[in-house]
PANUTI-392493 format. One line per 10 residues: number of its first residue (from 1); for each residue x, y, z of C-alpha. Coordinates in Angstrom, 2 decimals, padded with zeros to 5 digits. Example, Ala and Ser with C-alpha at 12.3 -4.5 7.8 and 13.67 -1.06 7.14 Angstrom:
1	012.30 -004.50 007.80; 013.67 -001.06 007.14
//
This chain:
1	-042.46 087.37 026.56; -042.92 085.58 029.01; -041.89 087.04 032.59; -041.26 085.10 036.03; -039.34 084.72 038.72; -036.63 082.46 039.12; -038.96 080.28 041.04; -041.82 080.01 038.63; -044.00 081.13 041.19; -044.41 084.04 043.49
11	-041.16 083.84 045.44; -040.10 085.46 048.63; -036.24 084.13 049.03; -033.61 085.47 047.61; -033.57 084.58 043.92; -029.92 083.92 042.97; -030.21 083.94 039.16; -026.70 082.17 036.42; -025.68 082.93 033.63; -023.59 080.27 032.59
21	-023.13 077.07 032.80; -019.03 076.64 033.08; -016.80 075.29 035.53; -017.15 078.80 038.19; -020.78 078.58 037.05; -022.04 075.34 037.82; -019.63 074.65 040.97; -020.91 078.16 042.46; -025.06 076.76 041.22; -024.33 073.26 043.34
31	-022.63 074.26 045.81; -025.70 077.00 047.00; -028.37 074.01 046.10; -026.33 072.49 048.57; -025.85 074.72 051.44; -027.98 077.27 051.16; -031.17 075.40 049.16; -033.44 076.38 052.20; -033.26 079.73 052.30; -031.17 080.80 048.48
41	-033.83 080.31 044.74; -030.96 079.46 042.38; -031.38 079.26 039.26; -028.81 078.14 035.92; -029.37 079.60 032.80; -027.60 078.01 029.93; -026.99 077.34 025.94; -026.45 073.95 026.47; -028.22 070.95 027.54; -024.10 069.66 029.00
51	-021.44 070.94 031.01; -017.67 069.32 030.10; -014.70 071.13 031.44; -013.67 073.43 028.88; -010.01 072.99 029.11; -010.78 069.23 027.87; -011.93 070.06 025.25; -008.74 069.30 022.89; -009.63 065.91 024.08; -012.31 065.75 022.61
61	-011.32 067.27 018.97; -009.05 064.42 019.18; -010.55 061.84 019.40; -008.39 060.19 022.98; -011.37 061.97 025.53; -015.49 059.96 024.85; -017.68 063.42 025.96; -020.34 060.83 026.25; -017.81 059.37 029.86; -016.97 063.39 031.28
71	-020.36 065.76 030.22; -022.90 066.26 032.94; -026.30 066.71 032.37; -027.30 069.84 033.55; -031.17 068.65 034.69; -029.97 066.05 036.22; -027.47 068.14 038.39; -030.45 070.76 039.03; -032.31 068.26 040.62; -029.59 066.48 042.41
81	-028.31 069.21 044.21; -031.69 071.36 044.56; -031.76 073.70 042.13; -032.63 075.22 039.29; -032.17 074.65 035.56; -033.54 076.55 032.45; -032.18 076.18 028.44; -031.47 079.22 026.98; -028.89 082.02 025.45; -028.71 085.43 027.35
91	-029.77 088.31 025.22; -030.62 091.36 027.37; -030.87 092.87 031.05; -033.06 095.00 032.90; -031.01 096.63 036.09; -034.19 098.54 037.11; -036.81 095.35 036.69; -033.71 094.13 038.09; -034.12 091.00 034.87; -032.23 088.77 032.85
101	-033.54 088.28 029.50; -033.29 084.86 027.54; -033.81 083.93 023.38; -036.46 081.12 023.29; -034.50 077.80 022.94; -034.81 075.37 019.97; -034.96 071.61 018.19; -032.44 070.60 016.05; -035.73 070.93 013.66; -036.10 074.96 014.48
111	-038.99 073.91 016.22; -039.87 076.09 018.97; -038.51 074.44 022.52; -039.42 077.35 025.16; -040.42 081.32 024.53; -038.02 084.31 024.86; -038.59 084.71 029.22; -037.76 086.60 032.39; -036.16 085.78 035.06; -036.44 088.09 037.66
121	-032.80 088.17 040.44; -031.50 089.84 043.91; -028.31 088.81 042.98; -027.46 088.12 039.58; -023.98 086.31 038.76; -022.72 086.32 035.17; -019.97 083.85 034.36; -020.47 083.44 030.64; -016.39 082.67 029.70; -014.59 083.45 027.02
131	-014.39 082.77 022.86; -010.86 082.98 020.71; -010.37 086.62 019.05; -010.18 086.24 015.44; -008.81 089.90 015.25; -010.93 090.31 012.19; -007.86 088.02 010.29; -009.56 087.92 006.40; -010.89 083.70 006.25; -011.07 082.46 009.40
141	-015.05 082.75 009.99; -015.58 081.06 006.92; -012.15 078.05 007.02; -010.82 078.38 010.25; -012.36 075.69 013.16; -013.04 076.81 016.58; -013.03 074.48 020.40; -015.08 077.39 021.56; -017.81 074.80 022.65; -018.92 070.91 022.89
151	-020.40 071.04 019.28; -017.61 072.48 017.57; -015.51 069.75 019.33; -017.49 066.86 018.14; -017.12 069.14 014.52; -013.65 069.18 013.97; -013.10 065.16 015.60; -015.81 063.98 012.74; -014.12 065.93 010.83; -010.59 064.95 011.54
161	-012.13 060.66 011.05; -013.56 062.09 007.53; -010.08 063.33 006.37; -008.53 059.86 006.67; -011.29 058.07 005.80; -011.38 059.67 002.78; -007.67 059.84 002.11; -007.51 055.41 002.77; -010.00 055.56 -000.06; -009.33 057.26 -002.68
171	-007.34 056.21 -005.63; -005.41 058.95 -006.79; -002.69 061.15 -004.90; -003.32 063.25 -001.61; -003.33 066.82 -002.59; -000.85 069.14 -001.51; -003.39 070.35 002.01; -004.85 066.90 002.10; -004.01 065.23 006.25; -002.27 068.11 006.85
181	-003.41 070.44 010.18; -002.97 073.67 010.70; -003.21 075.16 014.73; -003.19 078.35 014.90; -002.39 079.94 017.81; 000.12 077.67 020.59; -001.22 079.19 023.71; -002.55 075.79 026.20; -004.67 075.06 024.00; -002.92 075.13 020.58
191	000.10 072.91 021.93; -002.24 070.71 023.90; -004.43 069.58 020.79; -002.11 069.07 018.89; 000.48 066.48 020.82; -002.95 064.62 021.18; -004.05 065.69 017.46; 000.06 063.52 016.71; -001.64 060.50 019.13; -005.05 060.27 017.84
201	-004.62 060.33 013.55; -002.24 057.64 013.83; -004.67 055.57 016.19; -007.32 055.62 014.00; -004.67 054.76 010.94; -003.94 051.90 012.65; -007.83 050.94 012.37; -007.69 049.70 008.91; -006.66 052.49 006.96; -003.27 051.45 006.14
211	-003.29 053.20 002.76; -002.68 056.10 004.79; 000.68 056.73 005.63; 001.28 057.93 009.56; 004.36 058.88 009.12; 004.69 060.28 005.35; 000.76 061.27 005.12; -000.21 063.33 008.72; 000.95 066.67 009.51; 000.22 069.03 012.73
221	001.53 072.86 012.08; 001.48 074.94 015.15; 001.37 078.35 014.10; 002.43 081.55 016.67; 002.70 085.24 015.77; 004.66 085.40 019.26; 008.33 083.95 019.62; 007.50 081.18 021.73; 004.87 078.67 022.08; 003.48 079.43 025.46
231	003.97 082.85 025.61; 001.87 083.24 029.20; 004.60 080.49 030.38; 007.90 081.19 031.84; 010.74 080.45 029.31; 011.67 077.43 029.94; 008.05 076.11 030.26; 007.76 077.14 026.06; 011.23 075.83 025.82; 010.59 072.25 027.21
241	007.24 072.09 025.28; 008.37 073.26 022.29; 011.39 070.22 022.43; 008.49 067.88 023.16; 006.29 068.55 020.27; 009.51 068.61 017.92; 010.56 065.52 018.67; 006.78 064.35 018.01; 007.01 065.91 014.49; 004.81 068.47 014.94
251	006.12 071.93 012.68; 006.49 074.89 014.99; 006.04 077.93 013.14; 006.87 080.75 015.60; 006.67 084.44 014.75; 004.59 084.37 012.49; 002.08 086.16 011.62; -001.64 085.31 009.81; -002.83 087.10 007.32; -005.22 085.03 005.36
261	-007.18 081.83 006.13; -007.53 079.67 002.85; -009.60 077.64 001.34; -006.97 074.69 002.12; -004.02 076.55 004.03; -003.10 079.39 006.17; -000.60 082.26 003.97; 001.35 084.02 006.31; 003.28 088.03 006.58; 005.16 087.41 005.24
271	004.23 085.92 002.05; 004.06 082.64 002.97; 001.20 079.90 002.39; 000.85 076.87 004.69; -001.56 074.02 002.97; -003.83 073.05 005.40; -006.51 070.81 005.12; -008.01 071.88 008.98; -007.45 074.88 010.21; -007.75 075.33 013.79
281	-007.76 079.30 015.62; -007.15 078.83 018.60; -005.33 082.57 019.11; -006.89 085.45 021.04; -008.79 085.43 024.03; -011.93 087.75 024.97; -015.59 087.65 026.38; -019.11 086.83 024.12; -019.94 090.04 022.32; -023.32 090.49 023.77
291	-021.81 092.06 027.35; -020.90 094.72 025.12; -023.23 097.82 026.78; -024.78 094.51 028.05; -027.43 096.92 031.25; -025.32 099.60 030.53; -021.83 098.18 032.49; -018.66 098.85 032.43; -017.45 096.73 029.69; -013.31 096.82 028.53
301	-012.18 096.61 024.96; -011.53 092.23 025.27; -015.55 092.57 026.27; -015.31 091.58 030.48; -017.18 093.05 033.11; -015.20 095.15 034.96; -015.84 094.07 038.59; -014.30 095.41 042.05; -012.30 093.58 044.21; -015.65 091.80 046.17
311	-016.23 090.29 042.46; -019.46 092.99 041.93; -019.64 095.21 038.68; -018.48 098.35 039.02; -022.06 100.42 038.62; -024.25 097.58 039.68; -023.98 095.82 043.68; -026.44 093.28 042.44; -024.27 091.96 039.38; -021.56 089.72 039.52
321	-018.87 088.37 036.76; -016.81 086.02 037.78; -014.52 083.38 035.52; -013.35 084.50 032.52; -015.99 087.21 031.26; -014.60 089.25 033.95; -011.71 091.72 034.73; -010.95 091.43 038.00; -008.44 093.47 039.17; -004.77 091.71 040.33
331	-002.76 094.29 041.83; 001.18 094.59 039.99; -000.54 092.45 037.38; -003.51 093.63 036.00; -006.20 091.99 035.62; -007.35 088.23 037.02; -005.41 085.56 033.72; -008.63 083.61 032.45; -007.71 080.64 033.79; -010.23 077.63 034.48
341	-007.86 077.62 038.28; -009.40 081.41 038.72; -012.60 080.59 037.96; -012.83 077.84 041.12; -011.12 080.26 043.75; -013.86 083.04 042.35; -016.99 080.13 042.49; -015.81 079.70 046.56; -015.16 082.99 047.27; -018.55 084.35 045.73
351	-020.45 081.67 048.10; -019.04 082.60 050.52; -019.94 086.68 049.48; -023.79 085.82 048.88; -023.85 084.05 052.68; -022.50 087.11 053.23; -025.39 089.38 052.13; -028.29 087.50 053.91; -026.40 087.55 056.68; -026.47 091.82 055.88
361	-022.42 091.79 056.13; -020.33 093.82 054.81; -018.18 091.49 051.58; -014.68 090.99 051.49; -012.69 091.16 048.58; -011.60 088.34 046.34; -007.46 088.06 046.10; -006.13 085.52 043.60; -003.58 082.32 044.12; -001.52 081.68 041.59
371	-000.88 078.46 041.53; 001.17 077.79 038.15; -000.23 076.30 034.75; -000.22 072.53 033.76; 000.28 072.54 030.14; -000.54 068.20 028.96; 000.76 067.21 025.75; -001.18 064.11 025.83; 001.03 060.69 026.52; 003.77 062.00 026.32
381	004.63 064.27 028.85; 003.01 066.93 030.72; 005.11 070.37 031.64; 004.50 073.98 033.26; 005.54 076.01 036.49; 003.55 075.80 040.53; 003.95 078.81 041.77; 002.55 080.62 045.40; 002.38 078.78 048.27; 002.37 075.39 046.89
391	006.03 075.81 046.52; 006.50 078.62 048.18; 008.46 080.28 044.40; 008.27 079.07 041.18; 009.65 075.69 040.12; 008.80 073.91 036.75; 007.40 070.18 036.12; 006.53 068.20 034.30; 006.72 064.27 033.99; 005.08 062.22 035.74
401	004.37 064.48 038.56; 002.54 067.22 036.55; 000.68 065.16 034.89; -000.80 063.94 038.79; -000.93 067.92 039.06; -002.63 068.17 035.61; -004.71 065.10 036.45; -006.11 066.79 039.53; -007.09 069.85 038.50; -009.72 068.22 036.92
411	-010.42 066.06 040.27; -011.16 069.42 041.55; -013.93 070.29 039.42; -015.83 067.26 039.99; -015.85 066.39 043.15; -017.06 070.35 044.21; -019.37 069.17 041.38; -020.04 065.18 042.96; -018.45 064.97 046.05; -015.49 062.37 046.47
421	-018.42 059.10 046.43; -019.29 059.15 043.30; -016.03 060.53 041.77; -013.70 057.87 042.76; -017.11 055.24 041.63; -016.85 057.19 037.71; -013.12 057.45 037.90; -012.96 053.63 038.58; -015.51 053.10 036.10; -013.44 055.19 033.14
431	-010.10 052.88 034.15; -012.61 049.48 032.44; -013.74 050.73 030.11; -010.13 052.45 028.75; -009.13 048.48 029.25; -012.28 047.28 026.72; -012.66 049.75 023.80; -010.65 051.93 021.39; -008.21 054.14 023.19; -009.57 057.40 020.14
441	-013.05 057.63 019.23; -013.43 056.25 016.11; -016.68 057.53 015.06
//
């Protein structure tokens, strides 16, 4: 295995290695490079070449967002903001030598691009996010798709478009499962995907696939084991979201536990079988499996690294964890929920922590500020609740105001990466493009 400092040469500056280029990891790398680039050596490691804000994956999957207009190339971002990007998946951690072990990367033909390597660090930040948890349900790995990565979203979209074209071209009757989508899990991802698909499938069909009747042939179902959709949000928000889904024609099955995912359908615990050509698993969250036992660090039952309020792992002061992969205490509530707003807050807090480390000062505790949750239902509505200092309590919001607040969350992420000038120009360019191109991606 090749061994290198994060500088690629002997390095006297404080070495910060960030593993994971999601919202928190990339925002932290960008801020450190911009503000402390002359004092610290920052290296970002990720298995992908480009970053896309994870809450946008359902839009890519549905075809309502062109990924190329929103992706951020890690190598370009690193060049512009004075940090280094290295491709590869983390495979191990040697805490005694303070080295991160990274797997080799390969191209589409299987040829090696970069060898196995190890990167030395003084401060290590693990920000590898989360993935879906199938709870060992039979058939999920074989027959269900997930929305965990850009590749997953693109694959689902291609399958959806192909399903519509196939149905249009065939001469016989549709099979019972054809043009039916079953989404397992009615959290934010499942609900948002269902609403987006209602519009985008109809847009696809409207572009010349006139042998498909969108009202009779297309069907989207949401399956939730709990008693209501969006179970993590207040009941009144859940009711508003479910009412809108039902109004759109989405079939909502609550209190329905999935026993098995079939080749073309879903078998529920009560014995019912729901036919479906495409099945999406969007239920449950856990941190990546490789974190369990990584470097002897303590993890919880869903593989999250257990951290103190300072965001340091409980067994190593030089290793921090932020975002969905961190089990950070939230007094009175358990742990900080896996939300984009938490990753953003923790990235900003950790920037301050690293500055304090460089100055030899004691670290400060992170306090999660819950501003509520917003769920986009496509062009039809946005619902959610706003909390805390923003409104002085809890307030249900929906409609245009909620939509504006939802969009502002993404703009905050873009501002953290690019600054106001570039965000303003990119936003204007997207608005112009949307007026001259189809409102749904057709390939």
